[in-house]
N, C-alpha and C positions, 0 to 999 in steps of 0.2 A: 497183743497177744494177749490170751487167757490169764487170768491168775490160777488157774489149775496147772497151764500150761509152763508158767514162770517156776512154780513152785517148785513140779516133777522136774522141771531141766534142772534147776539151782538144788537140787540135792539129792541127784544120783549118785552120788559117791558117798553119801552119808547112807543114803539106803542100801547101795550094795555093803559096806561096812557090816549095817546093823544086823543084815541077812543070813551074813558069815557068823553072826557071834556067838558064843554059847548057847546064852538066851534063847534063840530064836532054833536053832540046830534042838536042842533040848525038848521045846514046845514042840515042834514040827513031829518029835517023832513020839510025842506022849509019855516022856521021862521026866519032865519039869515037875519038882519039889513041889507041892500045893503051897509053902511059905512064901517061897520065892514068885511062885503067881501071884501069891496077895498082896506081899509088896510091891511086885507091879502096877499090880490096881490102886494100890496106893499114891502110890507116883503117879500116874493117869489124872486118878481121882482131882488132886491139888491139879493139875496145871489145867485140869479142863475147869475147874472152879474158877480159876484165876482168868482165863479166857472168858469163859461166859460170863461173869463179872462183869468184868470190861467189854465187852459186848453190848450189854444193855445199858453200863452208864453213859457208852456215847451212843446208842439210837439215833439219836440226831442226824450224826457224821453221816453225808452222802456217798464217801467211799464206801463207808463201813457196810452203809445199807446193801451193797454189792453181794457184797460176802455175809450178812445177818441172819443166819437160819434156825430161829428156836426149837423149831423140829428134828434138828439135827444133834441137839447138846446130848452129851454124856455123864454130863454129873450126875444126876440121878439112879443114871440105870448103873453104873458102876458104887454107888452107894448103896444099890442094893444085893452087887455082888460081892462086897465087904461085906455086908452081913450076913451073906450066905456062908464066908469061910472062919469067919470071927464069931457069929451069935450077933450081938451089939458092938455094933461098931461105931466109932463118930470123929471126926476129924480131929476134934481134941484128943483124941488118944494116942495117935502117935503126930504129930506135926510135923511136915514136910522139911526131906532132910535141906541141907544148903543147897545141891545138885539142882533137888526140885524146884 
């Protein structure tokens, strides 16, 4: 069974719950407030920063090589988006929340 299949099957309930959240409903209707979306991007930035750093730190791991695709990294694109919304933004401006 592939990693993609395992993840898809293992997170079905979580995806259903997320898809019915107020955030996603507003996002899909195009009525999400700018600040709410920007905060969402901030959380994603810190999650992707952590994942990408760990993937880089463990590039020698044979199992991780199967899912290590630097061309899919999102941190820099998220940083650009955050600077679009906030002007000048850097990770130290707003540290991640405990939940992130």
